[in-house]
N, C-alpha and C positions, 0 to 999 in steps of 0.2 A: 752347732749352731746353723740354724736354717739360712738358706741362702735369699730367703724371703724375709728376714728378720727385720722389724720395724721399731725404731726408736720413738717412743710418745714422749712428748715433752707437753706438759698441760700447765695451766695457770694455777693450778690447785696443787701443783707439786710444791712441797717445802723449800726445794732447792730456788725453784723460779720465784717463789714469795720473797726468799732471803735476798735475791740478786736485785729484785725491784725495790726492795726496802733501803739497799745500799746505794742505788742511783735511780732517783726519781725520773729522769729524762728517759733511760732504759726502760722503767715500769710503764711509761706512757706509750711506749712502742709495744712493748710486750701485752699490754691490755688492748691495743688496736688490733694486734695480730690475732691473739688468742692461742689455742693450742696448735702444736706442730707436730707433724709425722714425718720423721726422717728414716728412708730406706737404707740400711747400712749394707755396705758393699762387704759381704762376708764371704765373698770368693777371693781370698787373699792376694792370689797371684795375678788374676786379672784387673782386681784393685789397684796393685802397685804398677802393673804394666799401663793402666790406663793413665795414671798420673804422670808416668815418664813421658808417653805420648804426648799429653797436654802440656809439658812445659812450655813456657813462651809461644804458643799458638792459640788461635780463637777456639772457643768450645766447639763451633761447629766443624773446623778443620780436624780437630782432635776425634770427634765423633765419628767422622768419615773413615779416617785412617784406622780407628779401633774396629769399625765395622769390616773394613775389608780384611784386617788381621784376622778376627774371628771367622770370616770365610775360609782364609788360606788353611786354618787350623781345625777346620771340619766343625766350626760352631762352640768350642770350648777352648779356653787358652789353658794349656797345661805346661807343667816344667817339661815332660818328654818332648812335647810339641815344639816348643822354643828351641829345644836343643838340637832338634832334627832339622829345624828349619835354618837355611843358609843366611846370611847377612845379607846377599844379594836378594833373596826373596823378601827379606824385610824391606829392603829399600824399594822393592818393586810396588809394595803395598802403600808406600809412603813415609815411611820412617827415614829421618836422616842418617847418615854414616853414625854419627855419634850416639843417637837415639838406638840404632841396631846393636851398637856396642854395648850400651846400657843394658837392653833386654836380654842379650846374650849372658853378660856377667851375673845378672840378676838370676836366670836358670841356673847357671854354673853354681852360685853360691848356695842356693836352695838345695840342689843336687847333692852337694859335697857337705852339707851340713853347716856351713858358715852362717846361713840365715835360715833359722830354726821356725818356719811357719807354723808347722803342727802344734808347738807349744808357745807361741808367741803372746796369746791372750792371757798367759798366766804371768808375764813378766812386768815390772813396773815401767812407768813412762819412760823414764831416763834410759833404762836398758834396752828398751825397743827402739828409741831414738839412734843410741850406739849402734845397735846390730844394723839398722836400717841405713844408716848414713855410711856404713862400711862398704855398701854396693856402690859401684861405679853409677854416677848420674842421679842419685838418691841425695838430696840436700835437706837441709832442715824442714822447708815448706811441704815437700813431698812426705816426709816422715810424719810431720803435723796431721797433714790431710788423711794420712792411714790411721793414726791414732783416734782421729775424731770421727771419720766416714765410715772406717771399717770396724774398728774396735769399739765405739761409742763412748770413748773416755770423757769423763765428766769436766776436765779441769785443763783444757788445752786452748791457748789463743796464739793463732799464727799472724804475729803482728805484720809479717810480710805479705799476706795475702791480699791482692788488690781489691778484691771484692768487699772484704771487711773493711778495708781502708775506706773506701767510697761511701760505704755504707755508714760509716762512723763520722766521716766528712760532714755527710747530709745530715745525720741526726744531731749532731752537736754544733753545727754551724761554723765549723773552722776551715782555713783555708788548706788548699791540697798540700802544700809544704809542711802543715802543722799534723797532718792526720796520722802518720805514723806514730810521732811522738805522742799523741794524745792517747793512742792504744797503749803504749808503754806505760803511759801513766795510771791508764784505767785498768790494766794488768792486775796488780795487787788488790784494789777494790772489788772487782769482779771475783778474784779466788774465793771459794774452790768452785766456783760454777761457771768457769771462763768459757767452755764450750757451748753452754745454755746461751750465753750474750752473742757466742759467734753464730750460731744457728738462728738467733732472731735478726742480727744483722745481714745474714745471706737472705732471709725469708724477705727484708725488707726490698731486695733487689728482685727476688722471684716475683714478688707482687707488683712490681714496677713503680712502688713508690718513689725510689731513688730516681729513676728515669724521669718519671711524669710529673713530679711535685717539687715545690722549691723547699717546703719544709715539712715536718710532721704536722704543724698546726693546720696547712693548708690541706692534708689527708683527712684529716678530722672534720674540717668545714664542709667537705665534699660529701662526707659520710652522713651529716646530719639530716 
């Protein structure tokens, strides 16, 4: 798999059309956004390290720490590089003690074969979740991000992802306290295209719809 692999999601895709037919509100968002290109994180080690770094901190803070870690490891995150790096060095580039622990455990489990990244793309979603959650510091959300953003799996909905929750709250006009439950209720409706729904909900944030407009209707009005 190329490190620059792009996932193309087009409105002509039967899976996208099927999703829109099941959920008219989502169909409006899809029509407004159009086609999406998603760069997949196909360097699996750095993808997981990036997700661990990003847990419970801002995107900007995570990017800065990740960039410093890349520098420390000579521009490429490898299992050998992580094994040879001390926890003190990881702390110096900004990882917490706990995250340093997680990153070292990840490298150890890949090295000893407990986590088989070479063949992970051949396993089904549940088996991948099981393998990843076995690593210290990788919970369900981190594993789901790997399935969607590295492997491009088509039917994953991370109901605990704050971005997806915010976007769904905005799109469907529900209260903050209701947004997680809304996703739980939508999940069976959106299957087996739940990742497509996720990408469109994220895209509404990337395009600043959620931040700058009160509703989908307001976006439509400004584009007339």
